[in-house]
C-alpha positions as CSV (number, residue, x, y, z in Angstrom):
1,M,75.1,14.0,-35.2
2,D,73.6,15.7,-38.3
3,S,73.5,19.4,-37.9
4,N,70.1,19.5,-39.5
5,S,68.5,17.1,-36.9
6,I,66.2,18.4,-34.2
7,T,64.9,17.0,-30.9
8,L,61.5,15.6,-30.4
9,Y,60.6,18.4,-28.1
10,E,61.7,20.9,-30.8
11,L,59.5,19.1,-33.4
12,N,56.5,19.1,-31.1
13,Q,57.2,22.8,-30.4
14,Q,57.1,23.5,-34.1
15,I,53.9,21.6,-34.6
16,K,52.4,23.6,-31.7
17,D,53.4,26.9,-33.4
18,V,52.0,25.8,-36.7
19,L,48.7,24.7,-35.2
20,L,48.4,28.0,-33.2
21,D,49.1,29.9,-36.4
22,A,46.6,27.8,-38.4
23,F,43.8,27.8,-35.8
24,P,44.2,31.0,-33.8
25,L,40.5,31.3,-33.1
26,T,37.8,29.4,-31.3
27,Y,35.4,27.1,-33.2
28,W,31.9,25.9,-32.6
29,L,31.7,22.2,-33.3
30,V,29.1,19.4,-32.7
31,A,30.3,16.1,-31.1
32,E,29.1,13.2,-28.9
33,I,30.6,12.6,-25.4
34,S,31.9,9.1,-25.2
35,D,33.8,9.5,-21.9
36,L,33.8,12.1,-19.1
37,R,35.9,12.3,-15.9
38,I,36.3,15.1,-13.3
39,N,39.4,14.8,-11.2
40,R,39.9,16.1,-7.7
41,S,41.4,19.3,-8.9
42,G,38.2,20.2,-10.7
43,H,39.4,19.7,-14.2
44,C,37.0,17.8,-16.6
45,Y,38.5,15.4,-19.1
46,L,36.3,14.2,-22.0
47,E,36.6,12.1,-25.1
48,L,34.6,13.4,-28.1
49,I,33.5,11.3,-31.0
50,E,31.6,11.6,-34.3
51,K,29.7,8.8,-36.0
52,D,28.6,8.4,-39.6
53,S,25.0,9.3,-39.8
54,S,24.1,6.4,-42.1
55,S,26.3,3.5,-40.8
56,D,26.8,4.7,-37.2
57,E,30.5,3.9,-37.6
58,L,33.1,6.0,-35.7
59,I,34.7,8.5,-38.1
60,A,36.5,10.9,-35.7
61,K,37.7,11.1,-32.1
62,S,39.5,13.7,-30.0
63,R,40.5,14.4,-26.4
64,A,39.1,17.5,-24.8
65,N,39.2,19.2,-21.4
66,I,37.4,21.9,-19.5
67,W,39.8,23.5,-17.0
68,A,38.6,23.9,-13.5
69,S,38.1,27.6,-13.6
70,T,35.7,27.2,-16.6
71,C,34.2,24.0,-15.3
72,R,33.0,25.6,-12.1
73,I,30.8,28.0,-14.2
74,L,30.0,26.0,-17.3
75,L,28.7,22.7,-15.9
76,P,26.2,24.3,-13.4
77,Y,24.9,26.6,-16.1
78,F,24.4,23.7,-18.5
79,E,22.6,21.7,-15.8
80,M,20.4,24.6,-14.8
81,T,19.4,25.4,-18.4
82,T,18.8,21.8,-19.6
83,G,17.8,20.2,-16.4
84,K,20.3,17.4,-17.1
85,E,23.9,16.8,-16.1
86,L,26.5,16.7,-18.8
87,S,27.0,13.0,-19.3
88,V,28.2,10.3,-21.6
89,G,26.0,9.8,-24.7
90,M,25.0,13.4,-25.0
91,K,25.4,15.4,-28.2
92,V,26.8,18.9,-27.5
93,M,27.6,22.0,-29.4
94,I,30.8,23.4,-27.9
95,S,33.2,26.3,-28.4
96,V,36.8,25.0,-28.5
97,S,40.3,26.1,-29.2
98,V,42.9,23.8,-30.7
99,E,45.8,23.1,-28.4
100,Y,48.9,21.1,-28.7
101,H,51.1,20.3,-25.8
102,E,54.7,19.1,-26.3
103,L,54.2,16.3,-23.7
104,Y,50.4,15.4,-24.0
105,G,49.9,16.0,-27.7
106,Y,46.7,17.3,-29.5
107,S,43.5,18.2,-27.6
108,L,40.6,20.6,-27.6
109,N,40.1,23.1,-24.9
110,I,36.3,23.7,-24.3
111,K,35.5,27.4,-23.7
112,D,31.7,27.4,-23.9
113,I,28.7,25.1,-24.5
114,D,25.3,25.7,-26.1
115,P,22.6,24.2,-23.9
116,A,19.9,24.9,-26.5
117,Y,21.5,22.5,-28.9
118,T,21.6,19.7,-26.4
119,M,18.0,20.3,-25.3
120,G,16.9,20.2,-28.9
121,D,18.9,17.0,-29.6
122,L,17.4,15.3,-26.5
123,E,13.9,16.4,-27.6
124,R,14.6,15.2,-31.1
125,R,15.8,11.8,-29.8
126,K,12.8,11.5,-27.5
127,K,10.5,12.2,-30.5
128,E,12.4,9.6,-32.6
129,I,11.9,7.0,-29.8
130,I,8.2,7.8,-29.6
131,A,7.8,7.6,-33.3
132,R,9.7,4.2,-33.3
133,L,7.4,2.8,-30.6
134,E,4.4,4.0,-32.6
135,S,5.7,2.5,-35.9
136,D,6.4,-0.8,-34.1
137,G,2.7,-0.8,-33.0
138,I,3.6,-1.4,-29.3
139,I,3.2,2.0,-27.6
140,E,-0.3,1.2,-26.3
141,M,0.2,-2.5,-25.5
142,N,0.5,-2.3,-21.7
143,K,-2.4,0.1,-21.6
144,E,-4.6,-2.5,-23.2
145,L,-4.1,-5.0,-20.4
146,P,-7.0,-5.3,-18.0
147,L,-6.3,-3.7,-14.6
148,P,-7.6,-5.8,-11.7
149,E,-10.5,-4.4,-9.7
150,I,-8.6,-5.3,-6.5
151,P,-4.8,-5.0,-7.1
152,Q,-3.5,-6.3,-3.7
153,R,-0.4,-8.3,-4.9
154,I,2.1,-5.6,-5.9
155,A,5.6,-6.0,-7.4
156,I,7.7,-2.8,-6.8
157,I,10.8,-1.6,-8.7
158,S,12.5,1.1,-6.7
159,S,15.6,1.9,-4.7
160,E,15.6,0.2,-1.3
161,T,16.5,3.4,0.4
162,A,14.4,5.8,-1.7
163,A,12.1,8.1,0.3
164,G,9.5,7.6,-2.4
165,Y,9.4,3.9,-1.8
166,E,8.9,4.4,2.0
167,D,6.1,6.9,1.2
168,F,4.4,4.4,-1.0
169,I,4.5,1.6,1.5
170,Q,3.3,3.9,4.4
171,Q,0.4,5.1,2.3
172,L,-0.7,1.5,1.5
173,Q,-0.2,0.1,5.0
174,N,-1.9,2.9,6.9
175,N,-5.1,3.1,4.8
176,K,-8.3,3.9,6.7
177,S,-10.2,0.9,5.3
178,G,-7.7,-1.6,6.7
179,I,-7.1,-3.2,3.3
180,K,-4.2,-5.8,3.4
181,F,-1.6,-5.8,0.6
182,Y,1.2,-8.1,-0.3
183,T,4.2,-6.1,-1.6
184,K,7.5,-7.3,-2.9
185,L,10.4,-5.0,-3.6
186,F,12.7,-5.8,-6.5
187,P,15.6,-3.3,-5.9
188,A,17.2,-1.4,-8.8
189,V,19.4,1.6,-9.4
190,M,17.1,4.4,-10.2
191,Q,19.5,7.0,-11.6
192,G,22.9,7.3,-13.3
193,V,24.6,5.3,-16.1
194,N,23.6,1.9,-14.8
195,A,20.0,2.7,-14.0
196,E,18.5,1.5,-17.3
197,K,20.2,-1.9,-17.2
198,S,19.4,-2.4,-13.4
199,I,15.7,-1.6,-13.9
200,M,15.4,-4.0,-16.9
201,Q,17.0,-6.7,-14.8
202,A,14.4,-6.1,-12.1
203,F,11.7,-6.5,-14.8
204,D,13.3,-9.9,-15.7
205,R,13.1,-11.1,-12.1
206,I,9.5,-10.1,-11.8
207,F,8.6,-11.9,-15.1
208,E,9.4,-15.2,-13.4
209,Y,6.4,-14.6,-11.0
210,E,4.2,-12.7,-13.4
211,S,1.2,-15.0,-12.8
212,F,1.3,-14.1,-9.1
213,F,1.3,-10.3,-9.2
214,D,-1.7,-8.1,-10.0
215,V,0.3,-5.0,-11.0
216,L,3.9,-3.7,-11.2
217,V,4.7,-0.3,-9.7
218,L,7.8,1.6,-10.9
219,I,8.5,4.4,-8.4
220,R,11.2,6.7,-7.3
221,G,11.3,10.1,-5.5
222,G,11.8,13.4,-7.2
223,G,15.0,14.5,-8.9
224,S,16.5,16.6,-11.6
225,K,16.0,15.9,-15.3
226,S,19.4,14.4,-15.5
227,D,18.4,11.9,-12.8
228,L,15.4,10.9,-14.8
229,S,17.1,10.5,-18.2
230,C,17.1,6.7,-18.1
231,F,13.3,6.9,-18.3
232,D,13.5,8.2,-21.9
233,S,15.1,5.0,-23.1
234,Y,13.7,2.9,-26.0
235,E,14.9,-0.4,-24.5
236,L,13.3,0.3,-21.1
237,S,10.1,1.5,-22.7
238,Y,10.1,-1.6,-24.9
239,Y,10.3,-3.8,-21.8
240,I,7.2,-2.1,-20.4
241,T,5.2,-2.4,-23.6
242,Q,5.9,-6.2,-23.7
243,F,5.3,-6.8,-20.0
244,P,2.3,-9.1,-19.3
245,I,0.9,-7.3,-16.3
246,P,-0.1,-3.6,-15.9
247,V,2.7,-1.2,-15.1
248,L,2.0,1.9,-12.9
249,T,4.6,4.6,-12.8
250,G,5.2,7.2,-10.1
251,I,8.6,8.6,-11.0
252,G,8.2,11.8,-8.9
253,H,8.4,14.7,-11.4
254,E,5.7,17.3,-12.0
255,R,6.8,18.5,-15.4
256,D,6.9,16.7,-18.8
257,D,6.2,13.0,-18.8
258,S,9.0,10.6,-19.7
259,I,8.6,8.0,-22.4
260,V,8.3,5.3,-19.7
261,D,5.3,7.3,-18.4
262,M,3.8,7.4,-21.9
263,V,3.9,3.6,-22.4
264,A,2.9,2.6,-18.9
265,H,-0.6,1.4,-18.2
266,T,-1.2,4.3,-15.8
267,N,1.0,7.3,-15.2
268,L,0.9,9.0,-11.9
269,K,3.2,11.8,-10.7
270,T,4.5,10.6,-7.4
271,P,4.8,7.3,-5.4
272,T,2.1,8.5,-3.0
273,A,-0.2,9.2,-5.9
274,V,0.2,5.6,-7.1
275,A,-0.7,4.4,-3.6
276,E,-3.8,6.7,-3.6
277,F,-4.8,5.4,-7.1
278,I,-4.7,1.8,-5.9
279,L,-6.6,2.6,-2.7
280,D,-9.2,4.6,-4.6
281,R,-9.7,1.8,-7.1
282,I,-10.3,-0.7,-4.4
283,S,-12.6,1.8,-2.6
284,D,-14.6,2.4,-5.8
285,F,-15.0,-1.4,-6.2
286,E,-16.2,-1.7,-2.6
287,N,-18.7,1.2,-3.1
288,R,-19.9,-0.5,-6.3
289,L,-20.4,-3.7,-4.4
290,Y,-22.3,-1.9,-1.6
291,N,-24.5,-0.2,-4.2
292,F,-25.1,-3.5,-5.9
293,E,-26.1,-4.9,-2.5
294,L,-28.5,-2.1,-1.9
295,D,-30.0,-2.4,-5.4
296,F,-30.2,-6.2,-5.1
297,S,-31.9,-5.9,-1.7
298,S,-34.4,-3.4,-3.0
299,I,-35.2,-5.6,-6.0
300,V,-35.6,-8.7,-3.9
301,K,-37.9,-6.8,-1.4
302,E,-40.0,-5.4,-4.2
303,T,-40.2,-8.8,-5.9
304,I,-41.3,-10.5,-2.6
305,D,-43.9,-7.8,-2.0
306,T,-45.3,-8.2,-5.5
307,E,-45.4,-12.0,-5.2
308,N,-47.0,-11.8,-1.8
309,S,-49.7,-9.6,-3.3
310,R,-50.2,-12.0,-6.1
311,L,-50.4,-14.9,-3.7
312,D,-53.1,-13.1,-1.7
313,Q,-55.1,-12.6,-4.9
314,F,-54.6,-16.2,-5.9
315,A,-55.8,-17.3,-2.3
316,V,-59.1,-15.4,-2.7
317,L,-59.7,-17.1,-6.1
318,F,-58.3,-20.4,-5.2
319,S,-60.3,-21.2,-2.0
320,P,-63.8,-21.6,-3.7
321,M,-62.1,-23.6,-6.5
322,V,-60.5,-25.9,-3.9
323,N,-63.8,-26.4,-2.0
324,N,-65.6,-27.2,-5.3
325,V,-62.9,-29.8,-6.3
326,L,-62.9,-31.3,-2.8
327,N,-66.7,-31.7,-2.8
328,K,-66.6,-33.4,-6.2
329,E,-63.8,-35.7,-5.1
330,R,-65.6,-36.5,-1.9
331,L,-68.7,-37.7,-3.9
332,K,-66.5,-39.7,-6.2
333,L,-64.9,-41.4,-3.1
334,Q,-68.3,-42.2,-1.6
335,M,-69.5,-43.8,-4.9
336,L,-66.2,-45.7,-5.2
337,G,-66.7,-46.9,-1.6
338,V,-70.1,-48.3,-2.4
339,E,-68.8,-50.0,-5.6
340,F,-65.8,-51.4,-3.8
341,K,-67.9,-52.8,-0.9
342,S,-70.2,-54.6,-3.4
343,S,-67.3,-55.8,-5.5
344,A,-65.4,-57.0,-2.4
345,A,-68.5,-59.1,-1.2
346,N,-68.8,-60.7,-4.6
347,F,-65.1,-61.4,-4.8
348,I,-65.1,-63.0,-1.3
349,S,-68.1,-65.2,-2.2
350,L,-66.4,-66.4,-5.4
351,R,-63.1,-67.1,-3.5
352,K,-65.0,-69.2,-0.8
353,L,-66.5,-71.4,-3.5
354,N,-63.1,-71.8,-5.1
355,L,-61.5,-72.7,-1.8
356,H,-64.2,-75.3,-1.1
357,D,-63.7,-77.0,-4.4
358,I,-59.9,-76.9,-3.9
359,A,-60.2,-78.4,-0.4
360,G,-62.3,-81.3,-1.7
361,K,-59.7,-82.0,-4.5
362,Y,-56.7,-81.9,-2.1
363,K,-58.4,-84.1,0.5
364,H,-58.9,-86.9,-2.1
365,V,-55.3,-86.5,-3.3
366,I,-53.9,-86.6,0.3
367,N,-55.9,-89.8,1.1
368,Q,-54.5,-91.5,-2.0
369,Q,-50.9,-90.4,-1.1
370,F,-51.3,-91.5,2.5
371,T,-52.6,-95.1,1.4
372,L,-49.7,-95.4,-1.0
373,H,-47.0,-94.4,1.4
374,H,-48.5,-96.5,4.3
375,H,-48.0,-99.7,2.2
376,D,-44.4,-98.6,1.5
377,L,-43.8,-98.1,5.2
378,I,-45.0,-101.7,6.0
379,L,-42.6,-103.1,3.3
380,Y,-39.7,-101.0,4.6
381,K,-40.4,-102.2,8.2
382,T,-40.4,-105.9,7.2
383,R,-37.2,-105.4,5.2
384,M,-35.4,-103.7,8.1
385,S,-36.4,-106.5,10.5
386,N,-34.9,-109.1,8.2
387,I,-31.7,-107.1,7.8
388,R,-31.4,-106.7,11.7
389,K,-31.8,-110.5,12.2
390,Q,-29.2,-111.3,9.6
391,F,-26.8,-108.8,11.1
392,M,-27.1,-110.3,14.7
393,Q,-26.6,-113.8,13.4
394,N,-23.3,-112.8,11.6
395,K,-22.0,-111.1,14.7
396,L,-22.8,-114.1,16.9
397,Y,-20.9,-116.4,14.6
398,E,-17.9,-114.0,14.7
399,L,-17.9,-114.1,18.5
400,E,-17.9,-117.9,18.6
401,I,-14.8,-117.9,16.3
402,L,-13.0,-115.4,18.5
403,E,-13.8,-117.5,21.7
404,K,-12.3,-120.6,20.1
405,T,-9.2,-118.7,19.0
406,N,-8.7,-117.2,22.5
407,S,-9.1,-120.6,24.1
408,L,-6.4,-122.1,21.8
409,L,-4.0,-119.2,22.6
410,D,-4.5,-119.3,26.4
411,P,-1.1,-119.5,28.1
412,E,-2.4,-122.1,30.6
413,R,-3.1,-124.6,27.9
414,I,0.3,-123.9,26.3
415,L,2.0,-124.7,29.7
416,K,0.0,-127.9,30.1
417,R,1.6,-129.1,26.9
418,G,5.1,-129.1,28.6
419,Y,6.1,-125.5,28.0
420,S,7.3,-123.0,30.7
421,L,7.6,-119.2,31.0
422,M,10.7,-117.6,32.3
423,L,10.1,-114.4,34.3
424,K,12.5,-111.7,35.5
425,E,11.1,-109.2,37.9
426,G,7.6,-110.3,36.8
427,K,8.3,-109.8,33.1
428,I,8.6,-112.5,30.5
429,V,12.1,-113.1,29.3
430,K,12.2,-113.4,25.5
431,S,16.0,-113.4,24.9
432,V,19.2,-114.2,26.8
433,K,20.3,-110.7,26.1
434,E,17.9,-109.6,28.8
435,L,19.8,-111.7,31.4
436,K,23.1,-111.5,33.1
437,P,24.8,-113.8,35.7
438,H,23.3,-113.8,39.2
439,D,19.9,-112.5,38.0
440,M,17.0,-113.9,39.9
441,I,14.6,-115.7,37.5
442,V,11.3,-117.6,37.9
443,N,10.2,-120.6,35.6
444,K,6.5,-120.8,35.6
445,L,4.9,-124.3,34.8
446,S,1.3,-125.4,34.5
447,D,1.2,-126.7,38.1
448,G,3.6,-124.3,39.8
449,Q,6.9,-122.3,39.5
450,V,10.6,-122.8,40.1
451,E,12.9,-120.0,41.4
452,G,16.6,-119.8,40.7
453,R,19.7,-117.7,39.9
454,V,21.5,-117.5,36.6
455,E,24.9,-119.1,36.9
456,R,26.1,-118.6,33.4
457,I,24.7,-117.6,30.0
458,K,25.4,-119.5,26.9
459,K,24.6,-117.9,23.6
460,K,24.2,-119.4,20.2
């Protein structure tokens, strides 16, 4: 082993001594917190970073810690002064000492923190976000949407267990006017690191039903400034400006408005204030309807009274005019009656003469037609008599032929010519196939019959 060699521990000890000699004091520096953890012993471990102001690229990084004894004093002081918890993403001005541990290496020990710097940085960032929204021309977009006169279908983004959500629902449901509401909760985390993303996801779910809902209500109960830091986000504010239905906020703080409050259609301080605003709007609408009803009834009554008065006036003027017209028309009718009676008598006389002439003409024509058709009937009667006689003669001739034919075919005449008929059981035998030995048969002749029994059968 070389006598000039040293151990790793010895090297780290020398580095530690050099660093303590080079950086014996504490230093105020500005950095951004990229990670923060507090263990059970109360020590706080952080990761500090610095980014390039123009490119936003990471240019420096260091571990840091706040020992438990300092942490118990420093963190509550920072939160009380700024209204926010020390958290990831914050820019801080801190007083640090440079430390080097032989086992854990280089780190910064945080001795103090300047809350004023963080407050100024947060305010600066808030102003930058507001300026960006204004330059994008979208900061007033949700405010320009028409708010329904009767917002009864309400989408709600809140924590399911939040007291503010319960207060809002109770206020709506127990209203004195008995107005019915449809409410649908879209749960979201309302504070902490994941709040912004969770709320935007709830917006996305509501967007699928945007044509159904009248308004969207974003509510939560009260809390510290650190609990409400997610409501100063550009991304969440952008979501609200682009949302197609009015957004009402009741985030539950009485001091400065958040950026989300600024871009929402209507900003109210608490969830119950949002419920009261909705109820008041509906109540105002009902009052306007009631006033319209009173005004309309008054106008209608006044119009009816005016028209009745005019009708009375017209009736006074109209009665003599009507009587005069009726008298004139009555005279006209009487004159027309006389004229009609005379005209009717003349018309009837002319029609009687015309009918007499027509009757004479038709009588002559009818006589001519009767004479002509009478001659035709005599001819037709003679012709039908001749046809009947000829038909009877033909039928008599046919009967004579049939009688002669029947006489020739009479079985008695055939038997007299030497023929006989063989009968079996009263039926004529036409073939030997109908007989068998010992059958009784009868031969019928012209002058009698012979009975016998078949002895044998001889076939051709």
